[in-house]
C-alpha angles and dihedrals in degrees: 000000000000092000091048095053092044088053092050096051089047091053094052091049091052092051091054096055126084117273091249089065096046093123095074090146126032125237092268091060095056095048091067089066119074129178120267113273109222125203117268096189143349126215124209112222114212118190112255094245091058094035088065089057096056112110127181117238120179090347094306126112111237129192119199118214134182118234110273093019116140126204132179113220122194131201138208127202123210135242098046094226099057116151094221116037101167118120134202122219124205139176119212093210118024094187086071101037140345134208130198132213090274096053095259108154123200123188105227105179149336097204099133092293096127115222145315127233112215112207131188121189137163115267090226092058102025096115117052098003133102092212103119142102125227138195125192112227123196119187128212120198091217135016111262102199125213111264093193140354129209127194128200141181135179096233135023097212135061133177121239108273094021128099138233123194117223124205133200144187131202128209136243097044089221093059112135101229113049098183134079140209112247118210137173122219092216118017089188087073101033139351127210124203127215091273095054099258108152118207120194114230126217107249141149098270120088090210117018127175126220132179117227113198134188118202129190117251099215097081092253090123095229119145145158131208140196128196113228125191112220110203125200119227108253117180113233114237100187140013133194123188117211114241096217091111093039120125086218084062092053096257120139123198116221115217090230090057082082092184135036118188110210121216117223143162132222142201111254094031091212096053126129101271096191088071093067111106112227123194137174122219089218120025090187090068100036139343126208136216125175090338095309109121116208113205117217115247093205098091097259112145139180141076124327125182116218117203133193120197132187103224097208096050102025088230113147144177131201142195130194117224128188123210101205124212117237094012114135120180124165107166096158094235097138123057090200098047121044130120106196125076143115118326094236099240129154142190142161092018098309135098138203121244141162140212124211125220127164111293096006152047123222111214124197119204130223131226109271091179141325095300106019137069131204134197114166117193114215138182108235099190112118091250141001115216113210129183112193090191101051099027109020097155116086117185145169130196111210147135120267115221088215086072095039107048129046112235100031105125098161145031134155125225120189131174100221128182150155121213150119136246129179090346095310123113120226127196147141128049122339110246090350137323112287131034094343099144116137097226137016118196118185111208130214093257091057099258124123131226111213110200127198131182117222095191097056108025117078128222116238090249120030096020124229120359120250113255096216101058141060114249123212116211118186093183125043127157146144109238105216101184145146093037101178142223100017130124098184140042120277138184136231136180133240117199104182148335118215148153122227136189094233143008088250089059090056092050093047091052091050088055092045087062089057094255136127125209145191129202117253115214 
């Protein structure tokens, strides 16, 4: 302050003298006086033991303290050459916690008094400036210890040099300390920081296991662990795609398959497979990522070549797939990818439902009225693409409730749809409203195969489909109604829905399932 006051008096003296004497001090005198340097920021320094207890709630950092606990905070002002480096400490609620001029905080009470915000700010900018740092303090009268800890992670593997974020939860929810200490069982395999971020370490093992542990900080001894595998990056030298889905091997892809997972082998077998580069010759038909082919749903058909390439060696392998127009194939082999199930109807206090199991869907009916049940079966894909010329036979293998339940004397099955082909709209039931299938084969397991012919049977509106164009149907379902006489909900199984080129193909497929059949007139 002495230099500033001296500078001020000399300035006043110069101003009072005549202009001719303005140079009352030479240039060297002025160079010793510099403008005041004000604070740009202030940092609150929390002791390491308490810093580990800080958690974030609604975007705010919170420090839990126990009644009577005392903590000494520090501060640091930037830049280092500030003219004024004094700070002022304040507490927003001294019933919860107090702070003195030196940053010494004392937890006062946790008796329903909320929280206190501890603030440190430079004296020079304390009033009228936003240069300050705050920390929310909550106080508990007694320590509530953790009773259990759980850890979670969205993957159990990580590559060396990459990271994986761990998460945790502490019970009970009212536990005083809400943070944990993270440790790694082997830091030569993986490290973990104070926030649970795991980093894989380059080491000599291609696949090395490490245990990441979260431990309570309240002395309760509770902890939880997760085993993580750290994979080293190994360049693939060769790749070979299996031909099981190749059109050259006789396989055809249905557009409703949505995804096809290619099988492939590599040299070395334990290489980093994510390094393999996958490409599609026509992404309007299908795209590929990591060997999983995603089939377009826009009605684009034809051949597409999928290629896998090893970037270091240039060695590649390809397979040609064909997305076939008119091919419908729902076999219920994938619990995450099937498009046919119950129509989600309800009535008289009941509702229909379904349960998937490998190779079938079990449908529960709903109460249509006092003496009848109903359980329609619907395609939920955005569109079904039919071709009456290439795949005219439309068939479903399902159980018939007439065979399953005593007293059922009637039911009505209708293949009902709404679509368009070559500019003409088609809708209503195929060949009429009720029980108008072309063939009914009863199989040796008791199920039925109901068969329709798209090339000869007419829709209620629009007539028979053209045999030269692809038809797009946005609604397609089997109405399974008027099941009489039944007074309670029942179930039936559906095993597949498919199109075929010929009736002989249907027969061959049934036999391939190990079943025999007989026509029902």
